[in-house]
DOMI-817667 format. One record per residue: residue in three letters; x, z, y negated of N, C-alpha, C in turn. Coordinates in steps of 0.2 Angstrom, whole numbers, padded with zeros to 4 digits, always signed. Last residue first. Layout:
BEGIN
ALAXZYXZYXZY;...
***
This chain:
BEGIN
ILE+0104+0029+0108+0109+0026+0114+0113+0032+0117;SER+0097+0037+0100+0093+0035+0105+0098+0032+0111;GLN+0108+0038+0090+0105+0044+0094+0103+0043+0099;THR+0107+0025+0084+0114+0028+0088+0113+0034+0093;GLN+0094+0023+0080+0098+0021+0085+0103+0023+0089;ALA+0095+0034+0070+0090+0035+0075+0093+0031+0081;THR+0105+0028+0061+0107+0034+0065+0102+0035+0070;GLN+0098+0016+0057+0104+0015+0061+0107+0022+0065;GLU+0088+0023+0051+0087+0018+0056+0093+0018+0061;GLU+0095+0029+0040+0092+0032+0044+0090+0028+0050;LYS+0099+0018+0032+0104+0022+0037+0101+0026+0041;GLN+0087+0010+0029+0093+0008+0034+0098+0012+0038;ARG+0078+0013+0023+0078+0018+0028+0084+0015+0034;THR+0078+0006+0012+0078+0013+0010+0079+0017+0017;SER+0088-0008+0010+0083-0005+0014+0084+0002+0012;HIS+0098-0016+0004+0094-0012+0001+0088-0009+0004;PRO+0097-0029+0018+0100-0026+0012+0095-0022+0007;ALA+0091-0027+0033+0089-0029+0027+0093-0025+0021;ALA+0095-0024+0046+0099-0028+0043+0098-0029+0037;VAL+0090-0015+0060+0089-0016+0054+0095-0019+0049;ARG+0087-0025+0075+0091-0019+0072+0090-0021+0064;PHE+0079-0027+0090+0078-0027+0083+0084-0022+0080;PHE+0080-0026+0104+0085-0030+0103+0084-0030+0093;ILE+0069-0017+0107+0076-0016+0109+0081-0019+0106;GLY+0058-0024+0103+0060-0018+0099+0067-0017+0101;ALA+0055-0032+0114+0059-0035+0107+0062-0031+0104;ILE+0048-0024+0122+0055-0025+0123+0058-0029+0117;ALA+0037-0020+0115+0042-0016+0116+0049-0018+0118;PHE+0032-0035+0116+0033-0031+0110+0038-0025+0109;ALA+0029-0036+0128+0034-0040+0125+0037-0037+0119;LEU+0019-0026+0130+0026-0025+0132+0030-0028+0131;LEU+0009-0033+0124+0013-0026+0120+0019-0025+0124;LEU+0007-0044+0131+0009-0045+0126+0013-0038+0122;LEU+0003-0037+0144+0010-0041+0143+0012-0042+0135;GLY-0010-0033+0139-0005-0029+0142+0001-0032+0141;MET-0015-0045+0137-0015-0041+0131-0010-0035+0134;VAL-0016-0050+0151-0013-0055+0143-0011-0050+0139;THR-0025-0042+0156-0018-0043+0159-0013-0047+0154;PHE-0036-0044+0151-0034-0038+0149-0025-0038+0151;MET-0039-0057+0155-0039-0055+0148-0035-0048+0146;LEU-0040-0056+0167-0034-0059+0165-0033-0058+0157;GLY-0051-0053+0173-0045-0047+0171-0040-0051+0168;PRO-0059-0064+0174-0061-0061+0170-0054-0056+0168;SER-0051-0080+0178-0051-0073+0181-0052-0068+0176;VAL-0055-0092+0172-0050-0092+0178-0051-0086+0181;GLY-0062-0089+0162-0066-0095+0166-0061-0094+0172;LEU-0055-0081+0154-0062-0077+0158-0065-0083+0163;LEU-0046-0089+0148-0044-0084+0154-0051-0081+0157;VAL-0054-0095+0140-0050-0099+0145-0048-0095+0151;GLY-0059-0087+0131-0063-0089+0133-0059-0094+0140;ASN-0047-0081+0126-0050-0077+0131-0055-0081+0133;LEU-0042-0091+0117-0039-0089+0123-0042-0086+0129;ASN-0055-0088+0107-0053-0095+0111-0048-0095+0117;PRO-0052-0075+0104-0058-0077+0108-0058-0084+0111;ALA-0037-0074+0100-0040-0071+0104-0047-0073+0108;VAL-0036-0082+0087-0034-0085+0093-0036-0082+0099;ILE-0042-0075+0077-0045-0081+0078-0043-0086+0084;SER-0036-0064+0077-0043-0063+0077-0046-0070+0079;GLY-0023-0068+0075-0024-0065+0080-0031-0064+0081;ALA-0025-0073+0061-0023-0078+0067-0024-0075+0074;SER-0028-0061+0054-0033-0066+0055-0031-0071+0061;PHE-0015-0055+0055-0021-0051+0059-0027-0056+0060;ASN-0007-0063+0049-0006-0063+0056-0012-0060+0059;VAL-0013-0063+0037-0013-0069+0039-0011-0069+0046;GLY-0008-0049+0034-0015-0051+0033-0016-0057+0036;VAL+0005-0050+0034+0001-0047+0040-0006-0048+0040;ILE+0008-0058+0023+0010-0060+0029+0005-0056+0036;VAL+0003-0051+0012+0000-0057+0013+0003-0060+0021;GLY+0013-0039+0015+0005-0038+0015+0002-0045+0015;VAL+0025-0044+0012+0024-0043+0018+0016-0041+0020;ALA+0025-0047-0002+0025-0054+0003+0022-0051+0010;PRO+0024-0033-0007+0018-0038-0007+0018-0044-0003;VAL+0037-0030-0002+0032-0028+0001+0025-0032+0000;MET+0048-0034-0010+0046-0037-0004+0039-0036-0001;TYR+0051-0023-0018+0048-0029-0021+0046-0034-0016;SER+0058-0013-0008+0051-0013-0012+0046-0019-0015;PRO+0065-0020+0005+0065-0018-0002+0059-0018-0005;LEU+0061-0014+0021+0063-0020+0016+0062-0016+0009;ILE+0060-0003+0030+0066-0007+0031+0066-0013+0025;ASP+0047+0002+0024+0054+0007+0026+0059+0002+0026;ALA+0037-0007+0024+0039-0004+0018+0045+0001+0020;ALA+0038-0009+0039+0040-0015+0034+0042-0011+0028;TYR+0031+0003+0043+0038+0001+0045+0041-0005+0041;ALA+0020+0001+0037+0024+0007+0035+0030+0005+0036;MET+0015-0010+0045+0014-0010+0037+0020-0004+0035;GLY+0014-0004+0058+0019-0010+0057+0020-0010+0049;LEU+0005+0007+0055+0012+0008+0058+0016+0003+0057;SER-0007+0000+0053-0004+0003+0048+0003+0005+0049;TYR-0007-0007+0066-0007-0012+0060-0005-0008+0054;PHE-0008+0003+0076-0003-0003+0075-0002-0007+0068;SER-0017+0012+0080-0013+0012+0072-0008+0008+0072;GLY-0021+0009+0093-0025+0008+0087-0022+0009+0080;VAL-0012+0013+0102-0011+0006+0099-0016+0004+0093;VAL-0016+0024+0108-0009+0023+0106-0007+0017+0102;ALA-0030+0024+0108-0027+0031+0105-0019+0028+0104;GLY-0034+0013+0115-0036+0015+0109-0031+0020+0105;ALA-0028+0016+0129-0026+0012+0125-0027+0012+0117;ILE-0037+0028+0130-0029+0029+0130-0026+0023+0127;VAL-0049+0023+0132-0049+0027+0125-0039+0029+0125;LEU-0048+0014+0142-0050+0011+0134-0048+0016+0130;LEU-0046+0022+0152-0039+0017+0150-0042+0016+0143;THR-0058+0029+0152-0052+0033+0151-0046+0028+0150;LEU-0067+0020+0155-0067+0023+0149-0062+0026+0146;MET-0064+0015+0167-0062+0011+0163-0063+0015+0156;MET-0066+0028+0175-0058+0026+0173-0057+0020+0168;TRP-0079+0029+0174-0076+0034+0170-0068+0032+0169;LEU-0083+0018+0181-0085+0019+0174-0082+0023+0170;SER-0075+0009+0193-0076+0016+0190-0078+0016+0183;GLY-0072-0004+0197-0078+0001+0202-0079+0007+0198;GLN-0061-0008+0189-0067-0011+0187-0073-0007+0191;ALA-0049-0004+0189-0053+0000+0188-0060-0002+0187;LEU-0040-0016+0188-0040-0012+0195-0045-0007+0195;PRO-0041-0020+0175-0044-0024+0179-0046-0021+0186;PHE-0032-0010+0169-0041-0009+0168-0043-0014+0174;LEU-0019-0010+0170-0022-0007+0176-0029-0007+0175;ILE-0016-0017+0158-0014-0020+0165-0017-0017+0169;PHE-0019-0007+0148-0023-0014+0149-0022-0017+0156;ALA-0010+0003+0151-0017+0003+0152-0021-0002+0153;ILE+0002-0004+0148+0001-0002+0156-0006+0000+0156;GLY+0001-0006+0134+0002-0011+0140+0000-0009+0146;GLY+0000+0008+0130-0005+0004+0130-0006-0002+0134;ILE+0014+0011+0133+0008+0015+0136+0001+0010+0135;VAL+0022+0003+0126+0023+0003+0133+0016+0006+0136;ALA+0017+0005+0114+0016-0002+0116+0016-0002+0124;CYS+0021+0017+0111+0013+0016+0112+0013+0009+0114;SER+0035+0015+0110+0032+0019+0116+0026+0019+0116;MET+0035+0008+0098+0038+0004+0106+0036+0008+0112;MET+0031+0015+0090+0027+0009+0091+0029+0007+0098;ILE+0041+0026+0088+0033+0027+0092+0029+0021+0093;GLN+0052+0019+0084+0051+0022+0091+0044+0023+0093;LYS+0048+0013+0072+0050+0009+0078+0049+0012+0085;ARG+0048+0025+0064+0042+0020+0065+0043+0016+0072;GLY+0053+0041+0068+0054+0035+0067+0048+0029+0069;VAL+0049+0054+0069+0053+0053+0073+0057+0044+0072;LYS+0043+0058+0055+0048+0061+0058+0053+0059+0064;ASP+0034+0048+0054+0037+0049+0048+0044+0054+0051;SER+0027+0047+0067+0031+0040+0065+0036+0043+0057;TRP+0019+0059+0066+0026+0058+0071+0031+0052+0068;ALA+0010+0054+0057+0014+0060+0055+0019+0060+0060;GLY+0005+0043+0064+0007+0043+0057+0012+0049+0056;LEU-0001+0051+0075+0004+0045+0076+0008+0044+0068;PRO-0010+0059+0069-0004+0062+0072+0001+0057+0073;MET-0020+0051+0065-0016+0053+0059-0010+0057+0062;GLN-0025+0043+0076-0022+0040+0070-0017+0044+0066;LEU-0029+0049+0088-0022+0050+0087-0020+0046+0081;ILE-0044+0048+0086-0040+0052+0088-0033+0054+0087;LEU-0046+0034+0083-0048+0039+0078-0044+0046+0081;ALA-0043+0027+0095-0039+0026+0089-0040+0031+0085;GLY-0053+0032+0104-0048+0033+0105-0042+0033+0099;LEU-0063+0025+0096-0064+0031+0098-0057+0034+0100;VAL-0061+0012+0099-0061+0016+0092-0059+0022+0092;PHE-0061+0012+0113-0057+0011+0110-0056+0014+0105;SER-0077+0016+0115-0071+0021+0117-0063+0019+0115;PRO-0086+0007+0111-0084+0010+0106-0077+0015+0108;LEU-0087+0000+0124-0084-0004+0119-0082+0001+0113;LEU-0095+0008+0134-0087+0007+0134-0084+0004+0128;ILE-0107+0007+0130-0103+0014+0131-0096+0013+0131;SER-0112-0007+0130-0111-0002+0124-0109+0004+0125;VAL-0109-0007+0145-0105-0011+0140-0105-0008+0133;THR-0120-0002+0150-0113+0001+0151-0109-0001+0145;GLU-0130-0009+0144-0130-0002+0142-0124+0001+0143;MET-0129-0022+0151-0127-0020+0143-0127-0013+0141;SER-0120-0018+0166-0127-0019+0162-0123-0018+0155;LEU-0109-0028+0175-0109-0023+0171-0115-0023+0166;GLY-0103-0040+0181-0108-0036+0185-0111-0030+0180;ILE-0092-0046+0177-0091-0042+0183-0096-0038+0185;ARG-0098-0054+0167-0095-0057+0172-0094-0053+0178;LEU-0101-0044+0158-0107-0046+0162-0104-0050+0167;GLY-0089-0039+0153-0095-0034+0155-0098-0037+0160;PHE-0083-0052+0146-0080-0050+0152-0085-0044+0157;VAL-0094-0051+0137-0093-0057+0141-0089-0054+0148;PRO-0090-0041+0129-0096-0040+0131-0096-0046+0137;PHE-0076-0044+0126-0077-0039+0132-0084-0039+0134;SER-0076-0054+0116-0074-0056+0122-0076-0050+0127;GLY-0077-0047+0104-0080-0053+0105-0081-0054+0113;ASN-0071-0033+0103-0077-0034+0100-0082-0041+0102;LEU-0058-0035+0111-0063-0031+0113-0070-0031+0110;SER-0052-0046+0104-0054-0048+0111-0060-0042+0114;SER-0051-0042+0090-0055-0049+0092-0058-0047+0099;GLU-0042-0032+0094-0049-0030+0090-0055-0036+0091;MET-0032-0040+0098-0034-0033+0102-0041-0032+0100;TYR-0028-0048+0088-0029-0050+0094-0033-0045+0098;GLY-0026-0039+0077-0031-0043+0076-0033-0046+0083;TYR-0013-0033+0083-0020-0028+0082-0027-0033+0081;LEU-0005-0042+0085-0007-0038+0091-0013-0035+0089;PHE-0003-0045+0071-0006-0049+0076-0009-0047+0082;SER+0002-0032+0068-0004-0034+0065-0008-0040+0068;PRO+0015-0031+0075+0009-0028+0077+0002-0029+0072;ILE+0024-0041+0069+0021-0044+0075+0015-0038+0077;LEU+0031-0037+0058+0025-0042+0057+0021-0043+0063;ALA+0041-0029+0062+0036-0025+0058+0030-0030+0058;LEU+0050-0039+0067+0047-0034+0072+0041-0031+0068;TRP+0055-0045+0054+0050-0049+0059+0047-0045+0064;GLY+0062-0042+0045+0058-0037+0046+0052-0041+0051;TYR+0071-0052+0042+0074-0046+0041+0068-0039+0043;ARG+0065-0065+0042+0072-0064+0044+0074-0057+0045;PHE+0052-0062+0036+0053-0064+0043+0059-0064+0046;VAL+0057-0059+0022+0053-0056+0026+0054-0056+0035;TYR+0063-0073+0019+0067-0066+0019+0064-0061+0023;ALA+0052-0080+0019+0057-0082+0025+0062-0075+0025;PHE+0046-0077+0008+0042-0075+0015+0048-0076+0021;ARG+0054-0077-0003+0053-0071+0001+0050-0071+0008;ASN+0067-0086-0006+0062-0086-0003+0059-0081+0002;GLN+0072-0082-0023+0071-0081-0015+0066-0083-0012;GLY+0069-0081-0036+0072-0087-0033+0072-0087-0026;GLU+0065-0068-0039+0060-0074-0040+0063-0079-0037;GLN+0078-0062-0037+0073-0060-0033+0068-0066-0034;GLN+0084-0067-0050+0087-0067-0043+0082-0067-0038;GLN+0076-0061-0060+0076-0068-0059+0080-0071-0052;GLY+0066-0047-0052+0070-0050-0056+0072-0057-0055;MET+0049-0042-0050+0055-0045-0047+0059-0049-0054;PRO+0041-0028-0055+0043-0034-0057+0050-0036-0052;GLU+0031-0018-0045+0037-0019-0047+0039-0026-0049;PRO+0014-0020-0049+0017-0019-0044+0025-0020-0048;TYR+0004-0011-0060+0006-0017-0058+0012-0016-0054;VAL-0012-0002-0062-0005-0002-0061-0002-0009-0059;ASN-0025+0005-0073-0023-0001-0069-0014+0000-0068;LYS-0031+0022-0070-0026+0017-0073-0024+0010-0070;LEU-0046+0027-0063-0040+0026-0061-0036+0020-0068;ARG-0059+0028-0064-0055+0034-0066-0048+0033-0065;SER-0065+0016-0060-0064+0016-0068-0060+0023-0069;LEU-0065+0016-0046-0059+0014-0049-0059+0015-0057;LEU-0078+0023-0046-0072+0026-0042-0066+0023-0047;PHE-0086+0013-0050-0085+0020-0053-0079+0023-0052;PHE-0084+0004-0042-0082+0003-0047-0082+0008-0052;SER-0091+0010-0029-0083+0009-0030-0081+0007-0037;SER-0103+0008-0032-0101+0015-0032-0092+0014-0033;ALA-0105-0004-0027-0106-0004-0034-0103+0003-0036;TYR-0103-0004-0014-0098-0007-0017-0099-0006-0025;LEU-0114+0004-0010-0107+0006-0009-0102+0004-0013;ILE-0125-0005-0015-0123+0002-0019-0116+0004-0017;SER-0123-0016-0005-0122-0017-0011-0120-0010-0016;VAL-0127-0008+0007-0120-0011+0006-0118-0011-0001;LEU-0140-0008+0003-0136-0001+0006-0128-0002+0004;VAL-0144-0019+0003-0144-0017-0004-0140-0010-0003;PHE-0143-0024+0015-0139-0026+0011-0138-0023+0005;PRO-0153-0014+0023-0145-0014+0024-0141-0018+0019;VAL-0164-0021+0016-0163-0015+0015-0154-0014+0016;TRP-0169-0035+0018-0165-0033+0012-0162-0027+0011;LEU-0177-0035+0027-0171-0038+0029-0166-0036+0023;GLY-0186-0019+0031-0186-0025+0027-0178-0027+0028;LEU-0186-0009+0039-0188-0007+0033-0189-0014+0029;PRO-0179-0013+0052-0187-0014+0051-0190-0012+0044;LEU-0166-0011+0048-0169-0018+0047-0177-0018+0047;LEU-0160+0001+0050-0164+0001+0042-0168-0007+0042;ASN-0152+0000+0060-0158+0004+0061-0162+0003+0055;ILE-0141-0006+0056-0145-0010+0057-0152-0008+0058;GLY-0134+0006+0052-0137+0003+0047-0143-0002+0049;LEU-0125+0009+0061-0130+0012+0061-0136+0010+0056;PRO-0112+0001+0060-0118-0002+0065-0124+0003+0065;GLY-0104+0011+0051-0107+0004+0049-0113+0001+0053;ILE-0097+0020+0058-0103+0022+0055-0108+0015+0053;SER-0086+0012+0062-0090+0015+0067-0097+0017+0064;PHE-0081+0009+0048-0083+0003+0054-0087+0006+0060;GLY-0077+0022+0045-0083+0019+0041-0085+0013+0045;VAL-0068+0025+0054-0073+0029+0054-0080+0026+0050;GLY-0058+0016+0049-0061+0015+0057-0068+0020+0058;TYR-0055+0018+0038-0059+0012+0039-0061+0013+0046;ALA-0050+0030+0039-0055+0031+0035-0059+0024+0036;LEU-0039+0028+0047-0043+0032+0050-0050+0031+0046;GLY-0031+0020+0037-0033+0018+0045-0040+0021+0048;TYR-0028+0031+0029-0031+0024+0026-0034+0020+0033;ILE-0021+0040+0037-0027+0043+0035-0032+0036+0033;SER-0010+0032+0039-0014+0033+0046-0020+0036+0043;LEU-0004+0031+0027-0008+0024+0030-0011+0026+0036;MET-0001+0045+0025-0005+0042+0022-0009+0035+0024;ARG+0009+0045+0037+0004+0049+0037-0003+0047+0032;GLY+0019+0038+0032+0016+0035+0040+0008+0038+0040;ARG+0023+0043+0020+0020+0036+0020+0016+0034+0027;LYS+0030+0054+0018+0023+0054+0019+0020+0048+0020;GLU+0043+0049+0015+0042+0055+0020+0036+0056+0021;PRO+0040+0041+0003+0043+0039+0009+0041+0042+0016;PRO+0025+0044-0006+0032+0046-0004+0034+0044+0002;ALA+0013+0031-0011+0016+0037-0006+0023+0038-0006;ILE+0013+0021-0019+0012+0028-0021+0014+0034-0016;ALA+0013+0009-0011+0018+0010-0017+0018+0018-0019;THR+0002+0012-0002+0010+0012+0000+0016+0013-0005;LEU-0008+0010-0010-0007+0017-0007+0001+0017-0004;TRP-0006-0003-0015-0006+0002-0019-0004+0009-0016;LEU-0007-0009-0001-0001-0009-0006+0000-0004-0010;GLN-0021-0007+0002-0016-0004+0006-0007-0004+0002;THR-0027-0012-0009-0028-0005-0008-0022-0002-0003;ASN-0025-0025-0009-0021-0023-0014-0024-0014-0013;TYR-0028-0029+0003-0022-0031+0002-0020-0026-0003;HIS-0043-0025+0004-0038-0022+0008-0032-0023+0007;LEU-0047-0034-0007-0049-0027-0007-0043-0024-0002;LEU-0044-0047-0003-0042-0044-0010-0042-0036-0009;SER-0052-0047+0009-0044-0048+0009-0041-0046+0003;ASP-0064-0049+0004-0062-0041+0008-0054-0042+0008;GLY-0064-0059-0003-0066-0054-0007-0063-0048-0003;SER-0062-0069+0008-0058-0068+0003-0058-0061-0002;GLY-0074-0066+0015-0068-0064+0018-0063-0064+0013;MET-0084-0069+0007-0084-0063+0008-0077-0061+0012;PHE-0082-0083+0007-0081-0079-0001-0080-0071+0003;LEU-0086-0085+0020-0079-0088+0017-0077-0082+0011;ARG-0098-0081+0020-0095-0078+0024-0087-0079+0023;LEU-0105-0092+0012-0105-0084+0009-0100-0080+0014;PHE-0102-0102+0021-0099-0103+0016-0098-0096+0012;PHE-0111-0098+0031-0103-0099+0033-0101-0099+0026;TRP-0123-0097+0026-0120-0091+0027-0112-0093+0030;VAL-0126-0112+0025-0125-0107+0019-0123-0101+0020;VAL-0126-0116+0038-0121-0118+0033-0120-0113+0029;LEU-0136-0108+0044-0130-0108+0046-0125-0110+0041;GLY-0149-0100+0035-0146-0106+0036-0138-0105+0039;SER-0155-0093+0019-0154-0092+0026-0151-0100+0028;SER-0155-0080+0006-0154-0087+0009-0154-0087+0016;LEU-0155-0066+0003-0159-0072-0002-0158-0080+0001;PRO-0146-0060+0011-0154-0060+0012-0158-0065+0008;ILE-0135-0065+0004-0136-0066+0011-0143-0065+0013;LEU-0132-0061-0010-0135-0069-0008-0136-0069-0002;VAL-0127-0049-0009-0134-0050-0013-0137-0056-0011;THR-0115-0052-0003-0118-0048+0000-0126-0048-0003;THR-0109-0060-0013-0111-0064-0006-0116-0058-0003;SER-0107-0050-0024-0110-0057-0026-0113-0059-0019;ILE-0099-0041-0018-0106-0039-0021-0110-0046-0021;LEU-0088-0048-0017-0090-0044-0010-0098-0043-0013;LEU-0083-0052-0029-0084-0058-0023-0089-0054-0018;ILE-0081-0040-0033-0087-0044-0037-0088-0049-0032;LEU-0071-0034-0026-0078-0031-0026-0083-0035-0029;GLY-0061-0043-0030-0062-0043-0023-0069-0040-0022;LEU-0059-0040-0043-0061-0046-0041-0064-0046-0035;ILE-0055-0026-0041-0062-0026-0045-0064-0034-0043;ILE-0042-0027-0036-0048-0024-0032-0055-0026-0035;ALA-0037-0033-0047-0038-0037-0041-0043-0034-0035;GLY-0036-0023-0056-0039-0027-0058-0042-0032-0052;ARG-0028-0013-0049-0035-0011-0049-0039-0018-0052;TYR-0016-0020-0048-0020-0017-0042-0027-0016-0043;GLY-0014-0034-0059-0014-0028-0057-0018-0026-0050;LEU-0016-0047-0061-0021-0043-0063-0019-0035-0062;ARG-0002-0054-0057-0006-0055-0065-0012-0051-0066;GLN+0001-0049-0046+0006-0049-0052+0002-0051-0058;LEU-0011-0052-0038-0008-0045-0039-0003-0044-0045;LEU-0011-0065-0039-0016-0063-0043-0015-0056-0042;ARG+0002-0068-0032+0002-0071-0037-0005-0067-0042;GLU-0003-0063-0018+0004-0060-0022+0003-0061-0029;LEU-0014-0071-0014-0014-0064-0017-0009-0060-0020;PHE-0012-0085-0012-0014-0082-0019-0014-0074-0020;PRO-0014-0086+0002-0007-0089-0003-0008-0086-0010;SER-0025-0080+0005-0019-0077+0007-0012-0079+0001;VAL-0037-0086+0005-0035-0083-0001-0028-0080+0000;LEU-0038-0091+0019-0038-0096+0013-0036-0093+0006;MET-0038-0080+0026-0031-0084+0027-0032-0090+0021;VAL-0051-0076+0024-0045-0071+0023-0038-0076+0023;GLY-0059-0087+0028-0058-0085+0020-0052-0080+0019;ILE-0056-0085+0041-0055-0091+0038-0054-0089+0031;TYR-0063-0073+0044-0057-0073+0044-0053-0079+0041;MET-0077-0079+0040-0074-0072+0036-0066-0072+0037;ALA-0079-0087+0050-0078-0090+0043-0075-0084+0038;ALA-0081-0083+0064-0074-0084+0062-0073-0086+0055;ALA-0095-0083+0063-0091-0077+0062-0084-0076+0060;ASN-0098-0095+0065-0100-0093+0060-0096-0087+0059;VAL-0093-0097+0080-0089-0100+0075-0091-0098+0066;GLY-0103-0088+0085-0095-0086+0084-0092-0090+0081;ASN-0114-0096+0083-0114-0088+0080-0106-0088+0079;ALA-0110-0107+0090-0112-0108+0082-0111-0101+0080;ILE-0111-0101+0103-0104-0104+0101-0104-0106+0093;SER-0124-0096+0104-0118-0091+0104-0112-0094+0101;SER-0136-0105+0093-0132-0105+0099-0125-0099+0098;VAL-0149-0099+0084-0143-0101+0085-0140-0100+0091;GLY-0162-0092+0083-0160-0097+0089-0154-0101+0089;GLN-0163-0082+0075-0165-0089+0072-0163-0093+0077;GLN-0158-0071+0081-0165-0072+0080-0167-0078+0077;GLU-0144-0075+0080-0147-0075+0087-0154-0074+0085;LEU-0143-0072+0066-0142-0079+0069-0145-0080+0075;LEU-0146-0058+0066-0151-0061+0063-0149-0070+0064;ILE-0134-0053+0074-0142-0052+0076-0146-0057+0073;ALA-0124-0057+0066-0124-0060+0073-0131-0059+0075;LEU-0127-0049+0055-0127-0056+0054-0128-0059+0061;LEU-0123-0036+0061-0131-0038+0057-0132-0045+0057;PRO-0112-0036+0064-0115-0036+0070-0122-0039+0067;LEU-0105-0038+0050-0103-0041+0056-0109-0042+0062;THR-0111-0027+0042-0112-0034+0041-0110-0038+0048;LEU-0107-0013+0047-0113-0016+0047-0115-0023+0046;GLY-0092-0015+0045-0095-0012+0052-0103-0014+0053;GLN-0092-0018+0033-0090-0023+0038-0093-0021+0045;SER-0096-0006+0027-0100-0013+0025-0098-0018+0030;ILE-0087+0004+0030-0095+0003+0033-0098-0003+0032;GLY-0076-0002+0026-0076+0000+0033-0085+0000+0036;ALA-0078+0000+0012-0076-0006+0015-0078-0007+0024;PHE-0078+0015+0012-0085+0010+0011-0083+0002+0013;GLY-0065+0016+0016-0070+0019+0020-0076+0016+0019;VAL-0058+0011+0004-0059+0008+0010-0063+0009+0016;LEU-0063+0022-0005-0064+0015-0006-0063+0010+0001;VAL-0056+0032+0000-0063+0032+0000-0066+0025-0001;ILE-0044+0029-0002-0044+0031+0004-0053+0029+0005;LEU-0042+0028-0016-0042+0022-0011-0044+0023-0006;THR-0045+0041-0021-0051+0035-0023-0050+0030-0018;THR-0035+0048-0015-0042+0049-0012-0046+0043-0014;GLN-0024+0043-0021-0025+0041-0015-0032+0043-0011;MET-0028+0047-0036-0026+0039-0034-0027+0039-0026;LEU-0028+0061-0032-0035+0057-0036-0035+0050-0035;ARG-0014+0063-0031-0020+0066-0025-0027+0061-0027;LEU-0008+0059-0043-0007+0056-0036-0012+0057-0031;SER-0021+0060-0056-0015+0063-0052-0014+0057-0046;PRO-0020+0049-0070-0024+0052-0065-0018+0055-0060;MET-0016+0051-0087-0014+0048-0081-0017+0053-0074;
***
C-alpha cells in the first residue's frame, strides 16, 4: 500500500501537469484561431467550449467515480485529454476544434474532480486546508509556466502539443504506483436522499467561492485586456498587470490554507472577501498609476486566489464525508457557470463604463462576506459542527 505522502505528492504533481497543459493550450488555441482570421467573438465562443464540456460531464462524475474508483476515473480523463491534444494539430477549423475542446473540458473535469476529492479524502482534517492550498499552488504554478510553451511554436505546430501529451503520458506512470481507491459507499438511507438538495441546504455558503473564483478568473483573463485598451493602456502594460493577480494568489496560497486550519475556514474566507472586495472597488480609481493598479491586483489575488480550494475544504468540514462527491460536482458546475457568465456580463458593463467590471466583482465579494454572517453550520453528522459553533460563539 503506497504511503500517504506518496499519494499526496502524486496527486499534486498530476494537477501541476494539468495546470501546465491548460496554461499552454488556452492561449495557444486562441492565437492559432486569430492567425486563421477567426473573429474575436467566435474565438471566445470556441474557448467557452471547454467550460461547456465541464458542465456536460458533471452529472456523470459521481457515478463514474463510484464505478471506476479515483484512479480509474482519472485515467479515463487522461485518455480523453491525450486523444484531443494529439488530434488538435492534426485537424483545423472552428467546428472541429469546438468539439475537441468539449472533450478536453470533459477530460479535464474528470481529472480535477477526482484528484481533488481523492486528496480531500486522504488529508487529515487538521491539515486539509494546507493540503488543498498546496494543490491550488501546484495548479497555479503550472498554469503560469504553461504559456512559455508558446515559444516552441516556431519549431512546428505539433511541438507544444507533443510536450503536453508527454506530460499526460507520464501521469500514467505516476498513477501506476497507486492502488485504486473507491469513495465511501453510501448506505440505503443515504442513497435515497436528494444529495444535491442536501448540499445546497446545509452547505450553500461553501459553494459560492467556486462561482466567484470562476467569475474573477474569467473576468481577468478574458475581459481585462479589453478594459485595458478602453482606458488607454498599451498591450505591454496589460501583459504586465495581468499576471499580478496570479502572483498574489501564489504568495498567500499556502499560508491561507494553514491559517484556515487553525482559525476556521469561514472566518478566513469572509476576511479575505472584504479585503479583496475593497481592492477591486478601488481599482478603477487607480487607473492613472501603473504601480497602484499592480498593487491592488496583487492584493486581490493574494486574498481571493485561494477561494476555490478554501470553499471545497470548508464543505468537507461541515458536511458528511459521503456528501463530498456531490459537492465536487456542484463546485465544478459553479466554476464553469461563473466562467461563462463573466465575459457576457462584462461585455455589457464595459459598454456602460469600463470600471464597472471591477466594481461588480468587488460588490460580489462583499455580498459573500455579508452572507457569511448569517450562515450557521446545521448539517447533521458534521465533523466540524461543534468547532464551528464554538468559533462563532467566541467571535460574538
